[in-house]
All heavy atoms as an XYZ file, in Angstrom:
938
protein
N     129.846     98.854     96.199
C     128.527     99.111     95.661
C     128.027     97.898     94.897
O     128.796     97.138     94.339
C     128.550    100.314     94.734
C     128.725    101.637     95.419
S     127.888    102.851     94.441
C     126.509    103.282     95.295
N     126.733     97.773     94.836
C     126.106     96.657     94.155
C     126.413     96.684     92.659
O     126.636     95.644     92.040
C     124.580     96.662     94.417
C     123.880     95.624     93.587
C     124.304     96.420     95.894
N     126.459     97.859     92.065
C     126.747     97.965     90.625
C     128.108     97.346     90.296
O     128.264     96.711     89.245
C     126.695     99.418     90.189
N     129.071     97.508     91.176
C     130.396     96.932     90.945
C     130.339     95.402     90.957
O     131.047     94.739     90.202
C     131.382     97.443     91.982
C     131.669     98.929     91.831
C     132.404     99.525     93.014
O     132.429     98.903     94.109
O     132.948    100.616     92.851
N     129.501     94.839     91.808
C     129.334     93.384     91.834
C     128.715     92.895     90.533
O     129.137     91.873     89.985
C     128.476     92.966     93.032
C     129.089     93.220     94.404
C     128.075     92.942     95.502
C     130.337     92.383     94.602
N     127.729     93.620     90.026
C     127.121     93.256     88.751
C     128.143     93.343     87.622
O     128.198     92.471     86.757
C     125.902     94.137     88.456
C     124.666     93.679     89.144
N     123.654     93.026     88.497
C     124.274     93.783     90.435
C     122.691     92.738     89.354
N     123.044     93.193     90.539
N     128.959     94.374     87.632
C     130.000     94.540     86.613
C     130.986     93.378     86.663
O     131.484     92.922     85.630
C     130.743     95.882     86.805
O     129.784     96.938     86.703
C     131.819     96.072     85.777
N     131.238     92.867     87.848
C     132.157     91.737     88.018
C     131.510     90.407     87.659
O     132.149     89.365     87.743
C     132.669     91.699     89.455
N     130.234     90.429     87.270
C     129.556     89.200     86.869
C     128.707     88.566     87.947
O     128.089     87.521     87.724
N     128.665     89.152     89.130
C     127.819     88.649     90.202
C     126.474     89.372     90.148
O     126.419     90.568     89.881
C     128.471     88.889     91.563
C     129.827     88.227     91.766
C     130.458     88.704     93.056
C     129.675     86.717     91.777
N     125.419     88.661     90.387
C     124.093     89.268     90.370
C     123.579     89.401     91.800
O     123.608     88.451     92.578
C     123.111     88.439     89.541
C     123.532     88.314     88.088
C     123.659     89.669     87.435
C     124.165     89.556     86.024
N     124.710     90.762     85.490
N     123.141     90.573     92.133
C     122.627     90.883     93.463
C     121.247     91.486     93.309
O     120.995     92.250     92.378
C     123.563     91.881     94.194
C     123.005     92.275     95.547
C     124.953     91.293     94.342
N     120.356     91.140     94.195
C     119.025     91.720     94.207
C     118.672     92.026     95.643
O     119.412     91.691     96.553
C     118.002     90.778     93.560
C     117.996     89.417     94.178
C     117.271     88.994     95.249
C     118.794     88.300     93.783
N     117.565     87.695     95.534
C     118.496     87.231     94.651
C     119.732     88.088     92.784
C     119.080     85.988     94.542
C     120.327     86.839     92.675
C     119.994     85.813     93.556
N     117.548     92.662     95.848
C     117.180     93.031     97.213
C     115.790     92.510     97.555
O     114.971     92.248     96.686
C     117.239     94.552     97.384
O     116.413     95.198     96.440
N     115.584     92.344     98.852
C     114.277     91.954     99.384
C     113.820     93.091    100.278
O     114.555     93.517    101.170
C     114.348     90.655    100.219
C     112.994     90.308    100.797
C     114.887     89.513     99.384
N     112.603     93.576    100.034
C     112.087     94.660    100.855
C     111.084     94.094    101.853
O     110.121     93.438    101.473
C     111.406     95.735    100.007
C     111.025     96.927    100.849
C     111.955     97.911    101.150
C     109.755     97.046    101.388
C     111.628     98.989    101.955
C     109.418     98.121    102.194
C     110.363     99.083    102.469
O     110.040    100.145    103.269
N     111.349     94.351    103.124
C     110.421     93.962    104.181
C     110.507     95.000    105.280
O     111.568     95.227    105.850
C     110.772     92.583    104.734
C     109.811     92.123    105.802
C     110.036     90.677    106.232
O     110.754     89.936    105.544
O     109.482     90.302    107.276
N     109.392     95.644    105.535
C     109.333     96.621    106.613
C     108.060     96.344    107.393
O     106.995     96.219    106.816
C     109.315     98.043    106.071
C     109.313     99.075    107.175
C     109.456    100.467    106.659
C     109.520    101.405    107.843
N     109.824    102.752    107.448
N     108.180     96.271    108.680
C     107.006     95.948    109.477
C     106.804     94.440    109.521
O     107.762     93.687    109.547
N     105.565     94.030    109.460
C     105.234     92.622    109.611
C     104.294     92.170    108.501
O     103.075     92.140    108.688
C     104.601     92.367    110.984
C     105.525     92.731    112.107
C     105.447     93.975    112.718
C     106.520     91.847    112.512
C     106.325     94.324    113.729
C     107.398     92.188    113.524
C     107.296     93.423    114.131
O     108.167     93.767    115.119
N     104.837     91.810    107.328
C     103.990     91.328    106.240
C     103.585     89.875    106.482
O     103.941     88.966    105.738
C     104.882     91.486    105.014
C     106.266     91.299    105.544
C     106.229     91.899    106.932
N     102.861     89.676    107.583
C     102.539     88.325    108.032
C     101.045     88.062    108.157
O     100.648     87.063    108.731
C     103.208     88.054    109.396
O     102.773     89.050    110.319
C     104.723     88.083    109.278
N     100.220     88.967    107.620
C      98.775     88.747    107.638
C      98.126     89.619    106.575
O      98.734     90.564    106.069
C      98.182     89.091    109.007
O      98.206     90.493    109.206
N      96.885     89.310    106.258
C      96.158     90.083    105.246
C      96.113     91.572    105.570
O      96.119     92.403    104.671
C      94.718     89.582    105.125
C      94.620     88.211    104.479
O      95.650     87.689    104.014
O      93.508     87.670    104.434
N      96.070     91.916    106.849
C      95.934     93.312    107.253
C      97.075     94.183    106.725
O      96.882     95.370    106.476
C      95.859     93.411    108.774
N      98.251     93.620    106.536
C      99.408     94.380    106.045
C      99.237     94.773    104.583
O      99.691     95.822    104.148
C     100.680     93.535    106.203
C     101.928     94.233    105.728
C     102.678     95.013    106.592
C     102.365     94.111    104.404
C     103.830     95.658    106.167
C     103.516     94.749    103.970
C     104.234     95.516    104.855
O     105.367     96.147    104.421
N      98.598     93.928    103.805
C      98.607     94.035    102.347
C      97.468     94.891    101.816
O      96.376     94.401    101.547
C      98.609     92.639    101.722
C      99.861     91.883    102.046
C      99.891     90.980    103.089
C     101.027     92.121    101.341
C     101.057     90.298    103.400
C     102.200     91.456    101.653
C     102.216     90.545    102.687
N      97.762     96.171    101.641
C      96.814     97.109    101.049
C      97.497     97.778     99.851
O      98.730     97.835     99.791
C      96.396     98.197    102.055
O      97.550     99.006    102.361
C      95.812     97.602    103.337
N      96.733     98.295     98.909
C      97.349     99.015     97.799
C      98.189    100.215     98.257
O      99.268    100.456     97.716
C      96.156     99.452     96.951
C      95.090     98.454     97.259
C      95.291     98.121     98.707
N      97.698    100.941     99.260
C      98.454    102.095     99.765
C      99.802    101.657    100.326
O     100.832    102.296    100.089
C      97.649    102.838    100.824
N      99.808    100.563    101.065
C     101.058    100.040    101.637
C     101.981     99.553    100.524
O     103.201     99.734    100.576
C     100.749     98.923    102.625
C     101.945     98.366    103.354
C     102.507     99.434    104.289
N     103.713     99.011    104.909
C     103.902     98.948    106.221
N     102.953     99.296    107.038
N     105.034     98.567    106.710
N     101.419     98.930     99.481
C     102.218     98.466     98.347
C     102.921     99.613     97.647
O     104.107     99.523     97.306
N     102.202    100.713     97.438
C     102.803    101.889     96.793
C     103.894    102.486     97.674
O     104.988    102.818     97.198
C     101.723    102.926     96.496
N     103.627    102.606     98.966
C     104.596    103.157     99.900
C     105.844    102.268     99.979
O     106.973    102.767     99.912
C     103.961    103.300    101.290
C     104.851    103.946    102.322
S     104.002    104.252    103.901
C     103.564    102.604    104.406
N     105.650    100.965    100.091
C     106.780    100.043    100.164
C     107.580    100.048     98.863
O     108.812    100.025     98.876
C     106.298     98.622    100.473
C     105.865     98.438    101.919
O     106.015     99.370    102.734
O     105.366     97.337    102.230
N     106.893    100.064     97.731
C     107.571    100.078     96.442
C     108.424    101.319     96.254
O     109.570    101.245     95.796
N     107.884    102.464     96.617
C     108.649    103.713     96.513
C     109.883    103.676     97.413
O     110.975    104.059     96.992
C     107.763    104.902     96.867
C     106.711    105.203     95.819
C     105.715    106.260     96.270
O     105.948    106.927     97.294
O     104.691    106.399     95.582
N     109.702    103.211     98.641
C     110.829    103.142     99.581
C     111.875    102.134     99.108
O     113.080    102.392     99.194
C     110.324    102.773    100.976
N     111.428    100.998     98.594
C     112.356     99.962     98.124
C     113.173    100.457     96.938
O     114.395    100.261     96.886
C     111.579     98.703     97.744
N     112.519    101.108     95.976
C     113.225    101.614     94.794
C     114.217    102.708     95.175
O     115.353    102.735     94.679
C     112.229    102.127     93.764
N     113.817    103.587     96.059
C     114.699    104.674     96.494
C     115.932    104.116     97.193
O     117.058    104.531     96.911
C     113.936    105.622     97.419
C     114.755    106.789     97.898
C     113.941    107.711     98.790
C     114.787    108.874     99.291
N     114.022    109.760    100.185
N     115.726    103.171     98.092
C     116.849    102.590     98.820
C     117.770    101.818     97.873
O     118.995    101.936     97.950
C     116.349    101.672     99.940
C     117.454    101.189    100.838
C     117.964    102.003    101.824
C     117.985     99.927    100.674
C     118.992    101.574    102.650
C     119.022     99.479    101.489
C     119.523    100.306    102.479
N     117.176    101.032     96.972
C     117.977    100.247     96.028
C     118.846    101.148     95.156
O     120.016    100.865     94.925
C     117.073     99.381     95.160
N     118.272    102.233     94.699
C     118.991    103.133     93.790
C     120.004    103.994     94.543
O     121.175    104.043     94.183
C     117.997    104.015     93.044
C     118.661    104.920     92.001
C     117.619    105.658     91.207
C     117.448    105.263     89.866
N     117.400    104.434     88.950
N     119.543    104.667     95.591
C     120.390    105.659     96.254
C     121.369    105.058     97.251
O     122.529    105.470     97.301
C     119.524    106.710     96.939
C     118.729    107.542     95.955
C     117.822    108.552     96.635
O     117.799    108.688     97.860
N     117.058    109.274     95.837
N     120.927    104.122     98.059
C     121.794    103.581     99.102
C     122.661    102.421     98.614
O     123.796    102.276     99.040
C     120.961    103.142    100.307
N     122.092    101.597     97.733
C     122.817    100.409     97.296
C     123.493    100.563     95.938
O     124.413     99.821     95.626
C     121.871     99.205     97.237
C     121.221     98.787     98.550
C     120.259     97.636     98.310
C     122.270     98.406     99.578
N     122.974    101.448     95.112
C     123.468    101.525     93.742
C     123.077    100.304     92.936
O     123.775     99.886     92.022
N     121.936     99.719     93.276
C     121.465     98.520     92.592
C     121.121     98.861     91.141
O     120.402     99.818     90.878
C     120.237     97.967     93.323
C     119.718     96.672     92.764
C     118.610     96.082     93.616
O     118.578     96.246     94.837
N     117.690     95.389     92.983
N     121.640     98.095     90.182
C     121.420     98.415     88.771
C     119.958     98.281     88.337
O     119.234     97.409     88.818
C     122.272     97.385     88.021
C     123.220     96.840     89.014
C     122.542     96.963     90.348
N     119.566     99.133     87.411
C     118.244     99.009     86.808
C     118.149     97.651     86.130
O     119.142     97.106     85.662
C     118.027    100.116     85.782
C     117.872    101.476     86.392
C     117.550    102.544     85.354
O     117.139    102.192     84.230
O     117.733    103.726     85.668
N     116.952     97.122     86.078
C     116.726     95.824     85.458
C     116.880     94.663     86.415
O     116.521     93.535     86.085
N     117.413     94.921     87.609
C     117.535     93.861     88.601
C     116.242     93.785     89.414
O     115.362     94.633     89.307
C     118.750     94.095     89.500
O     118.647     95.323     90.185
N     116.133     92.756     90.210
C     114.896     92.480     90.949
C     114.877     93.087     92.346
O     115.887     93.074     93.050
C     114.698     90.974     91.097
C     114.299     90.234     89.832
C     114.719     88.791     89.906
C     112.793     90.346     89.625
N     113.711     93.571     92.720
C     113.415     93.901     94.109
C     112.257     92.995     94.504
O     111.186     93.036     93.905
C     113.013     95.374     94.299
C     114.150     96.306     93.886
C     112.610     95.615     95.760
C     113.795     97.785     93.974
N     112.492     92.179     95.516
C     111.479     91.236     95.986
C     110.671     91.860     97.118
O     111.236     92.450     98.034
C     112.135     89.959     96.511
C     112.695     89.075     95.433
C     113.953     89.315     94.896
C     111.964     88.005     94.951
C     114.476     88.505     93.906
C     112.476     87.189     93.961
C     113.730     87.441     93.441
O     114.235     86.641     92.456
N     109.363     91.700     97.068
C     108.485     92.072     98.172
C     108.250     90.815     99.004
O     108.018     89.728     98.448
C     107.152     92.604     97.643
N     108.295     90.938    100.309
C     108.133     89.780    101.189
C     106.668     89.541    101.533
O     105.951     90.457    101.914
C     108.938     89.983    102.468
N     106.254     88.294    101.384
C     104.965     87.809    101.893
C     105.371     86.735    102.894
O     105.533     85.570    102.551
C     104.069     87.236    100.773
C     102.744     86.731    101.351
C     103.827     88.281     99.691
N     105.588     87.165    104.126
C     106.283     86.353    105.115
C     105.351     85.506    105.971
O     105.492     85.447    107.183
C     107.154     87.261    105.983
C     108.441     86.579    106.402
O     108.662     85.432    105.999
O     109.216     87.206    107.132
N     104.404     84.871    105.306
C     103.536     83.881    105.945
C     102.949     83.031    104.839
O     103.202     83.277    103.659
C     102.449     84.540    106.800
C     101.327     85.241    106.051
C     100.013     84.820    106.208
C     101.563     86.334    105.210
C      98.972     85.465    105.546
C     100.536     86.982    104.566
C      99.243     86.540    104.726
O      98.221     87.176    104.080
N     102.207     82.014    105.180
C     101.633     81.108    104.190
C     100.143     81.413    104.054
O      99.314     80.823    104.729
C     101.855     79.663    104.626
C     101.541     78.664    103.536
O     101.491     79.056    102.358
O     101.353     77.484    103.860
N      99.797     82.358    103.181
C      98.399     82.771    103.092
C      97.501     81.714    102.479
O      97.920     80.928    101.637
C      98.456     84.013    102.215
C      99.684     83.859    101.408
C     100.643     83.086    102.262
N      96.279     81.718    102.916
C      95.202     80.913    102.347
C      95.601     79.464    102.099
O      95.639     79.016    100.953
C      94.747     81.582    101.052
C      93.358     81.138    100.648
O      92.665     80.490    101.430
O      92.985     81.427     99.523
N      95.885     78.708    103.141
C      96.394     77.360    102.943
C      95.381     76.364    102.384
O      95.764     75.324    101.876
C      96.832     76.938    104.346
C      96.005     77.755    105.253
C      95.806     79.061    104.543
N      94.090     76.661    102.442
C      93.087     75.692    102.010
C      92.537     75.921    100.619
O      91.987     75.012    100.023
C      91.927     75.669    103.006
C      92.398     75.247    104.372
O      93.158     74.303    104.503
N      91.993     75.981    105.386
N      92.651     77.114    100.081
C      92.051     77.411     98.789
C      92.874     78.463     98.077
O      92.747     79.646     98.337
C      90.607     77.900     98.971
C      89.935     78.230     97.650
O      90.510     77.941     96.582
O      88.844     78.788     97.688
N      93.731     78.037     97.138
C      94.633     78.975     96.495
C      93.918     79.995     95.621
O      94.501     80.987     95.221
C      95.724     78.259     95.715
C      95.261     77.529     94.478
C      96.397     76.769     93.827
O      97.228     76.200     94.541
O      96.441     76.750     92.603
N      92.657     79.801     95.319
C      91.918     80.803     94.545
C      91.105     81.719     95.456
O      90.319     82.521     94.999
C      90.992     80.115     93.542
O      89.996     79.370     94.218
N      91.310     81.581     96.764
C      90.570     82.384     97.730
C      90.981     83.842     97.730
O      91.858     84.260     96.986
N      90.369     84.645     98.565
C      90.561     86.092     98.518
C      91.927     86.578     98.973
O      92.314     87.676     98.635
C      89.472     86.613     99.446
C      89.200     85.490    100.385
C      89.409     84.240     99.579
N      92.666     85.786     99.715
C      93.915     86.285    100.273
C      94.957     86.598     99.203
O      95.357     87.736     99.043
C      94.487     85.293    101.297
O      93.515     85.071    102.296
C      95.732     85.833    101.935
N      95.419     85.606     98.472
C      96.466     85.839     97.470
C      95.916     86.621     96.289
O      96.512     87.588     95.834
C      97.097     84.517     97.004
C      97.802     83.833     98.169
C      98.092     84.773     95.870
C      98.284     82.430     97.878
N      94.771     86.228     95.783
C      94.206     86.896     94.616
C      93.492     88.202     94.983
O      93.119     88.953     94.099
C      93.246     85.971     93.890
C      93.937     84.768     93.304
C      92.987     83.935     92.470
N      93.565     82.680     92.115
C      94.353     82.464     91.069
N      94.668     83.472     90.287
N      94.835     81.273     90.814
N      93.345     88.455     96.273
C      92.696     89.683     96.731
C      93.698     90.671     97.290
O      94.355     91.404     96.556
N      93.837     90.667     98.607
C      94.667     91.671     99.289
C      96.115     91.663     98.802
O      96.682     92.719     98.514
C      94.621     91.437    100.801
N      96.709     90.492     98.681
C      98.125     90.437     98.308
C      98.315     90.852     96.856
O      99.259     91.568     96.531
C      98.717     89.043     98.601
C      98.718     88.804    100.110
C     100.129     88.922     98.031
C      99.087     87.401    100.527
N      97.430     90.444     95.966
C      97.580     90.834     94.556
C      97.416     92.339     94.371
O      98.122     92.950     93.559
C      96.619     90.064     93.653
O      95.285     90.414     93.915
N      96.535     92.961     95.138
C      96.386     94.418     95.053
C      97.626     95.130     95.589
O      98.081     96.125     95.020
C      95.135     94.862     95.806
C      93.856     94.411     95.117
C      92.641     94.723     95.940
C      91.402     94.143     95.273
N      90.219     94.274     96.125
N      98.183     94.622     96.663
C      99.438     95.147     97.200
C     100.544     95.027     96.156
O     101.283     95.977     95.893
C      99.825     94.379     98.470
C     101.218     94.655     98.965
C     101.464     95.647     99.898
C     102.311     93.915     98.495
C     102.752     95.906    100.356
C     103.598     94.162     98.941
C     103.816     95.161     99.876
O     105.094     95.412    100.322
N     100.673     93.847     95.548
C     101.739     93.608     94.580
C     101.582     94.478     93.336
O     102.581     94.939     92.778
C     101.786     92.131     94.190
C     102.358     91.227     95.266
S     104.073     91.606     95.753
C     104.938     91.274     94.224
N     100.358     94.707     92.893
C     100.147     95.584     91.735
C     100.645     96.991     92.047
O     101.296     97.631     91.205
C      98.671     95.600     91.344
N     100.367     97.480     93.241
C     100.816     98.816     93.644
C     102.334     98.848     93.834
O     102.990     99.810     93.455
C     100.095     99.246     94.922
N     102.902     97.797     94.416
C     104.351     97.699     94.606
C     105.051     97.733     93.250
O     106.004     98.484     93.039
C     104.688     96.403     95.358
C     106.131     96.242     95.729
C     106.604     96.697     96.941
C     107.019     95.609     94.869
C     107.945     96.543     97.295
C     108.355     95.447     95.210
C     108.821     95.919     96.425
N     104.562     96.931     92.311
C     105.145     96.858     90.970
C     105.066     98.211     90.258
O     106.039     98.650     89.648
C     104.437     95.778     90.153
C     105.026     95.560     88.792
C     104.374     94.384     88.090
C     105.088     94.127     86.772
N     104.670     92.872     86.165
N     103.916     98.861     90.345
C     103.749    100.169     89.708
C     104.693    101.205     90.311
O     105.194    102.083     89.607
C     102.303    100.636     89.835
N     104.960    101.100     91.608
C     105.823    102.074     92.286
C     107.295    101.895     91.930
O     108.029    102.883     91.853
C     105.634    101.987     93.800
N     107.747    100.662     91.709
C     109.165    100.477     91.393
C     109.442    100.572     89.895
O     110.575    100.815     89.496
C     109.755     99.174     91.973
C     109.205     97.933     91.287
C     109.568     99.101     93.471
C     109.976     96.667     91.628
N     108.439    100.398     89.062
C     108.636    100.389     87.608
C     109.334    101.636     87.065
O     110.233    101.506     86.230
C     107.309    100.158     86.901
N     108.965    102.851     87.491
C     109.638    104.036     86.945
C     111.148    104.061     87.202
O     111.892    104.718     86.482
C     108.948    105.212     87.647
C     107.623    104.686     88.049
C     107.854    103.235     88.367
N     111.602    103.339     88.207
C     113.029    103.289     88.516
C     113.762    102.241     87.683
O     114.978    102.120     87.784
C     113.234    102.979     90.006
O     112.701    104.026     90.786
N     113.017    101.462     86.911
C     113.637    100.474     86.042
C     113.889     99.120     86.673
O     114.571     98.277     86.093
N     113.341     98.873     87.863
C     113.534     97.592     88.521
C     112.432     96.614     88.139
O     111.325     97.007     87.779
C     113.566     97.765     90.048
C     114.740     98.561     90.518
C     114.588     99.840     91.031
C     116.027     98.046     90.431
C     115.679    100.583     91.445
C     117.125     98.778     90.841
C     116.940    100.043     91.353
O     118.027    100.771     91.749
N     112.739     95.343     88.265
C     111.754     94.282     88.085
C     111.214     93.896     89.455
O     111.860     94.120     90.475
C     112.389     93.074     87.414
C     112.814     93.338     85.991
C     113.406     92.082     85.389
C     113.871     92.349     83.971
N     114.483     91.144     83.389
N     110.039     93.291     89.452
C     109.363     92.927     90.689
C     109.478     91.436     90.960
O     109.183     90.622     90.094
C     107.871     93.283     90.613
O     107.749     94.662     90.303
C     107.159     92.997     91.919
N     109.876     91.100     92.183
C     109.883     89.719     92.629
C     109.035     89.578     93.875
O     108.689     90.571     94.519
N     108.686     88.337     94.194
C     107.956     88.075     95.431
C     108.684     86.965     96.180
O     109.121     85.982     95.582
C     106.476     87.706     95.186
C     106.332     86.452     94.345
C     105.722     87.569     96.507
N     108.858     87.162     97.474
C     109.449     86.170     98.367
C     108.304     85.592     99.183
O     107.547     86.332     99.815
C     110.467     86.834     99.303
C     110.896     85.963    100.453
C     111.913     85.036    100.282
C     110.276     86.043    101.688
C     112.310     84.211    101.330
C     110.653     85.234    102.743
C     111.675     84.318    102.559
O     112.055     83.507    103.588
N     108.141     84.279     99.163
C     107.073     83.673     99.938
C     106.947     82.190     99.669
O     107.863     81.538     99.167
N     105.773     81.654     99.980
C     105.509     80.232     99.776
C     105.450     79.920     98.286
O     105.280     80.812     97.447
C     104.174     79.851    100.427
O     103.084     80.381     99.681
N     105.578     78.657     97.952
C     105.488     78.249     96.562
C     104.176     78.657     95.933
O     104.133     79.141     94.797
N     103.091     78.480     96.663
C     101.772     78.856     96.150
C     101.703     80.360     95.888
O     101.235     80.801     94.843
C     100.677     78.432     97.135
C      99.302     78.863     96.709
C      98.168     78.474     97.662
N      98.503     78.510     99.051
C      98.339     77.458     99.865
N      97.881     76.318     99.422
N      98.648     77.577    101.128
N     102.178     81.155     96.817
C     102.166     82.608     96.657
C     102.983     83.026     95.441
O     102.522     83.804     94.607
C     102.704     83.292     97.928
O     101.876     82.942     99.035
C     102.732     84.799     97.784
N     104.202     82.499     95.330
C     105.064     82.840     94.193
C     104.428     82.410     92.873
O     104.429     83.168     91.902
C     106.433     82.189     94.355
S     107.407     82.844     95.731
N     103.881     81.198     92.837
C     103.290     80.682     91.605
C     102.118     81.532     91.150
O     102.036     81.942     89.989
C     102.855     79.228     91.797
C     102.234     78.616     90.564
C     101.923     77.124     90.695
N     101.677     76.562     92.000
C     100.550     76.663     92.714
N      99.568     77.336     92.269
N     100.408     76.089     93.878
N     101.206     81.841     92.046
C     100.017     82.599     91.673
C     100.387     84.014     91.223
O      99.904     84.496     90.200
C      98.996     82.630     92.828
C      98.381     81.235     93.009
C      97.901     83.661     92.570
C      97.509     81.095     94.239
N     101.246     84.677     91.968
C     101.585     86.062     91.622
C     102.389     86.162     90.332
O     102.219     87.116     89.574
C     102.291     86.750     92.783
C     101.399     86.957     94.019
C     102.209     87.520     95.174
C     100.213     87.839     93.713
N     103.249     85.185     90.052
C     103.959     85.214     88.770
C     103.001     84.891     87.629
O     103.070     85.512     86.572
C     105.185     84.281     88.742
O     104.792     82.962     89.081
C     106.264     84.775     89.685
N     102.089     83.953     87.828
C     101.097     83.637     86.791
C     100.198     84.830     86.492
O      99.783     85.028     85.354
C     100.238     82.437     87.206
C     100.959     81.123     87.140
C     100.160     79.969     87.714
O      99.133     80.142     88.387
N     100.632     78.757     87.476
N      99.905     85.619     87.508
C      99.065     86.803     87.329
C      99.836     87.973     86.703
O      99.245     89.005     86.402
C      98.474     87.243     88.683
C      97.468     86.267     89.256
S      96.865     86.796     90.894
C      95.771     88.144     90.408
N     101.134     87.827     86.543
C     101.953     88.901     85.987
C     102.288     89.998     86.980
O     102.751     91.075     86.598
N     102.094     89.733     88.264
C     102.367     90.724     89.293
C     103.780     90.611     89.851
O     104.215     91.471     90.620
C     101.337     90.612     90.422
C      99.908     90.902     89.976
C      98.929     90.597     91.103
C      99.771     92.339     89.508
N     104.482     89.567     89.473
C     105.884     89.384     89.843
C     106.606     88.756     88.662
O     106.047     87.886     87.987
C     106.009     88.500     91.082
N     107.821     89.221     88.429
C     108.638     88.666     87.355
C     109.353     87.394     87.793
O     109.792     86.612     86.956
C     109.674     89.702     86.897
C     109.002     90.944     86.335
O     108.214     90.810     85.391
O     109.273     92.045     86.854
N     109.493     87.215     89.100
C     110.183     86.051     89.641
C     109.691     85.782     91.054
O     109.177     86.675     91.724
C     111.694     86.298     89.663
N     109.859     84.541     91.488
C     109.529     84.167     92.852
C     110.753     83.598     93.543
O     111.586     82.956     92.918
N     110.862     83.871     94.823
C     111.942     83.335     95.647
C     111.268     82.555     96.765
O     110.583     83.122     97.615
C     112.778     84.464     96.194
C     113.946     84.078     97.043
C     114.356     82.827     97.399
C     114.871     84.983     97.632
N     115.468     82.897     98.182
C     115.804     84.203     98.335
C     114.990     86.367     97.641
C     116.849     84.768     99.044
C     116.037     86.926     98.346
C     116.963     86.138     99.028
N     111.452     81.244     96.746
C     110.779     80.392     97.710
C     111.436     80.453     99.067
O     112.653     80.275     99.176
C     110.771     78.939     97.225
C     110.062     78.673     95.920
C     110.221     77.210     95.519
C     108.607     79.057     95.998
N     110.611     80.667    100.094
C     111.142     80.619    101.444
C     111.392     79.158    101.806
O     110.911     78.254    101.136
C     110.172     81.281    102.413
S     108.625     80.399    102.569
N     112.118     78.931    102.834
C     112.527     77.571    103.195
C     111.676     76.940    104.293
O     112.067     75.918    104.844
C     114.007     77.597    103.627
C     114.946     77.933    102.501
C     114.934     76.872    101.422
O     115.001     75.687    101.689
N     114.847     77.303    100.177
N     110.546     77.528    104.614
C     109.714     76.948    105.660
C     109.106     75.637    105.178
O     108.431     75.593    104.146
C     108.601     77.917    106.054
O     107.753     77.289    106.991
N     109.308     74.583    105.897
C     108.763     73.278    105.517
C     107.254     73.225    105.676
O     106.597     72.363    105.093
C     109.409     72.180    106.357
C     110.872     72.022    106.050
C     111.481     70.942    106.945
N     112.897     70.883    106.719
C     113.514     69.815    106.251
N     112.829     68.725    106.007
N     114.809     69.829    106.063
N     106.677     74.134    106.448
C     105.237     74.094    106.663
C     104.465     74.923    105.625
O     103.250     74.851    105.580
C     104.903     74.597    108.062
O     105.244     75.958    108.192
N     105.162     75.688    104.774
C     104.493     76.506    103.769
C     104.112     75.663    102.566
O     104.761     74.678    102.237
C     105.388     77.646    103.320
C     105.469     78.799    104.284
C     104.953     78.736    105.566
C     106.081     79.969    103.913
C     105.024     79.794    106.446
C     106.176     81.050    104.773
C     105.647     80.956    106.039
N     103.058     76.099    101.859
C     102.580     75.404    100.678
C     103.597     75.466     99.551
O     104.339     76.425     99.417
C     101.264     76.030    100.211
N     103.595     74.419     98.751
C     104.512     74.352     97.609
C     103.903     74.974     96.383
O     102.769     75.099     96.191
C     104.874     72.910     97.329
C     105.644     72.314     98.490
C     106.003     70.856     98.251
O     105.836     70.351     97.150
O     106.447     70.249     99.207
């Protein structure tokens, strides 16, 4: 179980990705709430992931490459992340975002993610 790894001093977290979070169409508040609920349930019941650890939501593309203040990250994705965060909060988990440097930076600055995990795509924004 994940809790045993934490007790041993190892830190484990999870990344939630279901479907194809690869375009604006995926990122809706309703989807964020649904994904957050499913992620928290799986982390708690199936993994035994300790409260206070991170669950990362995947933004598996490089949104809005020309204007970081454009509607994509600050619009659809931020609304999704707000709903995701609200859905996992009652379970005691923290919210992370997996994606491009720009995506992680903006969402953490907005307070919608406690941490960012940078993907390794060389073509994604820093």
